[in-house]
C-alpha positions as a printed NumPy array, in Angstrom:
array([[160.374,  17.142,  58.078],
       [157.729,  15.525,  60.279],
       [155.562,  18.644,  60.365],
       [155.872,  19.017,  56.585],
       [155.013,  15.334,  56.16 ],
       [151.84 ,  15.67 ,  58.25 ],
       [150.84 ,  18.727,  56.236],
       [151.508,  16.848,  52.973],
       [149.402,  13.867,  54.09 ],
       [146.62 ,  16.235,  55.121],
       [146.752,  17.636,  51.596],
       [145.222,  14.375,  50.376],
       [141.467,  14.84 ,  49.847],
       [139.568,  13.365,  52.798],
       [142.497,  13.581,  55.224],
       [142.512,  17.335,  55.786],
       [141.517,  17.151,  59.467],
       [142.645,  13.6  ,  60.207],
       [144.413,  12.694,  63.425],
       [148.13 ,  12.044,  63.108],
       [148.954,   9.314,  65.611],
       [152.707,   9.033,  66.024],
       [154.926,   6.474,  67.619],
       [158.452,   7.885,  67.8  ],
       [161.401,   5.916,  69.085],
       [162.277,   6.999,  72.609],
       [166.049,   6.773,  72.756],
       [168.836,   8.135,  74.898],
       [168.667,  11.472,  73.075],
       [165.008,  11.896,  74.101],
       [164.02 ,  12.13 ,  70.434],
       [160.332,  11.514,  71.133],
       [160.236,  14.32 ,  73.687],
       [161.789,  16.673,  71.11 ],
       [159.235,  15.61 ,  68.496],
       [156.382,  16.203,  70.927],
       [157.689,  19.686,  71.757],
       [158.107,  20.648,  68.08 ],
       [154.642,  19.349,  67.253],
       [153.067,  21.345,  70.091],
       [154.853,  24.479,  68.903],
       [153.851,  23.863,  65.26 ],
       [150.198,  24.709,  65.848],
       [149.06 ,  21.523,  64.082],
       [145.756,  20.201,  65.395],
       [144.779,  16.551,  65.916],
       [148.253,  15.205,  66.663],
       [148.763,  12.397,  69.176],
       [152.232,  11.261,  70.285],
       [151.807,   7.833,  71.842],
       [153.363,   7.307,  75.268],
       [154.592,   3.721,  75.296],
       [158.02 ,   4.196,  76.82 ],
       [158.316,   2.088,  79.964],
       [159.2  ,   5.278,  81.865],
       [155.862,   6.863,  80.822],
       [157.544,   9.249,  78.438],
       [156.493,  10.051,  74.88 ],
       [157.49 ,   7.446,  72.323],
       [158.42 ,   3.81 ,  72.338],
       [161.664,   2.313,  73.628],
       [162.96 ,  -0.393,  71.322],
       [164.681,  -3.465,  72.693],
       [165.729,  -6.719,  71.088],
       [162.461,  -8.261,  72.332],
       [160.335,  -5.45 ,  70.9  ],
       [162.25 ,  -5.566,  67.602],
       [161.637,  -9.319,  67.479],
       [157.91 ,  -8.759,  68.049],
       [157.82 ,  -6.007,  65.443],
       [159.748,  -8.133,  62.93 ],
       [157.269, -10.984,  63.414],
       [154.338,  -8.596,  62.922],
       [155.959,  -7.12 ,  59.794],
       [156.635, -10.571,  58.346],
       [153.032, -11.605,  59.036],
       [151.717,  -8.463,  57.343],
       [153.978,  -9.049,  54.332],
       [153.068, -12.759,  54.045],
       [149.363, -11.933,  54.235],
       [149.776,  -9.145,  51.647],
       [148.42 ,  -6.545,  54.098],
       [150.98 ,  -3.894,  53.192],
       [150.488,  -1.852,  50.09 ],
       [151.825,   1.383,  48.744],
       [149.553,   4.338,  48.1  ],
       [149.974,   5.212,  44.422],
       [150.666,   8.816,  45.432],
       [152.999,   7.971,  48.303],
       [153.841,  11.142,  50.216],
       [157.564,  11.781,  50.36 ],
       [158.98 ,  15.127,  51.394],
       [162.579,  13.998,  51.026],
       [164.168,  16.649,  48.808],
       [166.716,  14.184,  47.439],
       [164.389,  11.246,  46.81 ],
       [160.911,  11.072,  45.398],
       [158.276,   8.494,  46.274],
       [159.646,   5.894,  43.818],
       [163.121,   6.005,  45.355],
       [161.724,   5.982,  48.895],
       [159.658,   2.879,  48.1  ],
       [162.766,   1.124,  46.729],
       [164.741,   2.101,  49.837],
       [162.015,   0.793,  52.134],
       [161.891,  -2.544,  50.297],
       [165.696,  -2.761,  50.45 ],
       [165.68 ,  -2.11 ,  54.204],
       [162.964,  -4.706,  54.791],
       [165.117,  -7.247,  52.948],
       [168.154,  -6.405,  55.122],
       [166.34 ,  -6.736,  58.452],
       [167.206,  -9.998,  60.152],
       [167.982, -11.897,  63.3  ],
       [171.686, -12.033,  64.164],
       [172.998, -14.55 ,  66.692],
       [176.34 , -13.71 ,  68.251],
       [178.279, -16.558,  69.822],
       [178.931, -16.395,  73.561],
       [182.093, -14.637,  74.699],
       [182.605, -16.994,  77.638],
       [182.054, -20.74 ,  77.819],
       [178.946, -20.739,  80.051],
       [177.136, -17.807,  78.407],
       [174.153, -18.032,  76.115],
       [174.381, -16.812,  72.526],
       [173.201, -13.206,  72.141],
       [170.34 , -12.489,  69.783],
       [169.884,  -9.13 ,  68.016],
       [167.337,  -7.927,  65.483],
       [168.701,  -5.361,  63.076],
       [168.433,  -3.898,  59.627],
       [171.957,  -2.571,  59.88 ],
       [173.635,  -5.865,  59.078],
       [176.128,  -5.304,  56.287],
       [176.406,  -1.604,  57.151],
       [172.979,  -0.636,  55.844],
       [170.422,   1.743,  57.318],
       [167.203,   0.642,  58.997],
       [165.346,   3.906,  59.718],
       [162.5  ,   3.332,  57.25 ],
       [161.933,  -0.317,  58.128],
       [162.008,   0.566,  61.835],
       [159.373,   3.254,  61.198],
       [157.217,   0.731,  59.325],
       [157.599,  -1.879,  62.066],
       [156.826,   0.671,  64.773],
       [153.687,   1.734,  62.921],
       [152.414,  -1.836,  62.689],
       [153.183,  -2.342,  66.371],
       [151.648,   1.031,  67.306],
       [148.395,   0.227,  65.504],
       [148.046,  -2.95 ,  67.584],
       [148.916,  -1.14 ,  70.831],
       [146.656,   1.802,  69.984],
       [143.626,  -0.51 ,  69.801],
       [144.587,  -2.691,  72.756],
       [144.721,   0.247,  75.18 ],
       [141.369,   2.039,  75.011],
       [141.96 ,   3.46 ,  78.495],
       [144.743,   5.578,  76.962],
       [143.662,   6.165,  73.367],
       [139.908,   5.597,  73.022],
       [139.175,   9.319,  72.799],
       [141.018,   9.321,  69.454],
       [138.883,   6.565,  67.875],
       [136.097,   7.669,  65.56 ],
       [132.382,   6.925,  66.12 ],
       [132.646,   3.508,  64.474],
       [135.608,   2.556,  66.682],
       [137.85 ,   2.661,  63.61 ],
       [141.285,   4.19 ,  63.361],
       [140.998,   7.83 ,  62.319],
       [144.238,   8.129,  60.319]])
């Protein structure tokens, strides 16, 4: 689906040769490493998989602290009306078109929250989690949105790693 999505986005006039800069969650199943391998084998040009895992692997390892940071950044972007939807939103989901995907994303954003679990023992601190899965829901789309906001900030704060992918005006290519 990712390869098809990149091809679909590059079908938009003006984005044909654009860089695709990806931040994929690096989890116990090594998902980001699998994505990187598939992308290399796809023959697609101008694809960058960010390496922000603390173990210097492809992807980004999420923690409660990183989810908190991403949730704050998402809330700021929403409050400042910096998130909009492209009128021709690209969705390659065979079961859902762009209208349904937009509704699902908005629903997941609304479900994402801070959950405080009481301590199990008397002298423990309460445990804080950040999740979009409260109430049994899914959070894949909102996590992707939050990771993209976070990745944009990281991408520009680490020129030693990513500067070669900036355009001549030091603006984000994709």
